[in-house]
C-alpha positions as CSV (number, residue, x, y, z in Angstrom):
1,X,80.3,-93.1,-24.2
2,X,80.2,-89.9,-23.3
3,X,82.1,-86.6,-25.1
4,X,82.0,-83.2,-24.9
5,X,80.4,-81.8,-28.1
6,X,79.7,-78.8,-29.5
7,X,76.9,-78.3,-32.6
8,X,78.2,-74.6,-33.5
9,X,81.1,-72.1,-33.4
10,X,81.6,-69.5,-30.2
11,X,83.3,-66.8,-32.2
12,X,82.6,-64.8,-29.3
13,X,84.9,-66.8,-27.3
14,X,82.1,-68.1,-25.3
15,X,83.4,-72.0,-25.3
16,X,80.9,-72.5,-22.3
17,X,77.7,-71.5,-24.1
18,X,78.5,-74.3,-27.3
19,X,80.5,-77.2,-24.8
20,X,77.4,-80.2,-23.9
21,X,78.8,-83.8,-22.2
22,X,76.8,-85.7,-24.4
23,X,76.1,-89.4,-24.9
24,X,77.4,-90.2,-28.5
25,X,77.8,-94.2,-29.9
26,X,80.8,-95.8,-28.9
27,X,83.3,-95.8,-32.0
28,X,84.5,-98.8,-34.1
29,X,88.1,-98.6,-35.5
30,X,88.3,-98.5,-39.6
31,X,90.8,-101.2,-40.8
32,X,93.9,-98.9,-40.1
33,X,92.5,-96.8,-37.2
34,X,92.7,-97.6,-33.0
35,X,90.1,-96.9,-30.7
36,X,91.1,-96.3,-27.0
37,X,89.2,-95.2,-23.9
38,X,90.6,-91.9,-22.7
39,X,91.9,-91.5,-19.0
40,X,93.5,-88.0,-19.6
41,X,92.4,-85.0,-21.8
42,X,93.5,-81.5,-22.4
43,X,92.3,-78.8,-24.8
44,X,95.2,-76.6,-26.6
45,X,95.3,-74.5,-29.4
46,X,93.6,-76.8,-32.1
47,X,90.4,-77.2,-29.8
48,X,90.3,-73.2,-29.5
49,X,90.1,-72.9,-33.3
50,X,88.2,-75.5,-34.0
51,X,85.2,-73.9,-31.1
52,X,86.1,-70.7,-32.9
53,X,85.4,-72.1,-36.4
54,X,88.3,-70.6,-37.6
55,X,91.1,-70.4,-39.1
56,X,89.4,-73.7,-40.9
57,X,85.9,-74.3,-40.1
58,X,85.6,-78.1,-38.7
59,X,82.4,-80.4,-39.6
60,X,79.8,-79.9,-36.8
61,X,78.5,-81.5,-34.7
62,X,82.6,-82.2,-33.7
63,X,83.9,-83.9,-30.5
64,X,86.8,-81.7,-28.7
65,X,90.0,-82.9,-26.9
66,X,92.7,-83.3,-29.4
67,X,95.2,-84.1,-26.5
68,X,94.3,-87.5,-25.1
69,X,96.0,-90.5,-23.3
70,X,94.5,-93.6,-22.4
71,X,94.2,-97.7,-23.2
72,X,93.5,-99.2,-26.5
73,X,90.3,-100.9,-26.4
74,X,90.3,-101.9,-30.2
75,X,92.0,-102.4,-32.9
76,X,91.4,-102.1,-37.1
77,X,91.8,-105.2,-39.1
78,X,94.6,-103.8,-40.7
79,X,96.6,-102.7,-37.6
80,X,99.6,-104.6,-36.4
81,X,101.6,-101.8,-34.2
82,X,99.1,-101.6,-31.6
83,X,97.1,-104.4,-29.5
84,X,94.2,-103.9,-27.0
85,X,95.7,-102.8,-23.3
86,X,98.1,-100.5,-25.1
87,X,98.9,-97.4,-23.5
88,X,99.1,-94.6,-26.0
89,X,99.1,-90.9,-26.5
90,X,97.1,-88.9,-29.1
91,X,99.1,-86.6,-31.5
92,X,97.0,-83.7,-32.7
93,X,100.3,-81.7,-34.4
94,X,99.1,-82.8,-37.8
95,X,98.4,-80.0,-40.3
96,X,96.6,-79.5,-43.6
97,X,99.8,-77.4,-45.0
98,X,97.7,-76.1,-47.2
99,X,96.3,-72.9,-45.4
100,X,97.9,-69.6,-44.0
101,X,97.8,-70.9,-40.5
102,X,99.6,-74.3,-41.7
103,X,101.9,-72.9,-43.5
């Protein structure tokens, strides 16, 4: 699959210099996960923070795009609330509830 990937941070906010469209392996769901094909995606402040590497550095390389919608294409063996073909939206509004930015 294709993904927007970055392998270093852009502390100067020059995001164009770090973003690359690359071919990456197709994801496989863990037992409690679903995989969905992305039909629409957007970047939000979580992605900007990630590309800056602050306030909390994300592991690199990183695939950006925390707001996404699409169709479920695979479900893990423990998943009961979703099935292949369901339409879904990701919810990226989770926080670590530890660092100053999240509290």
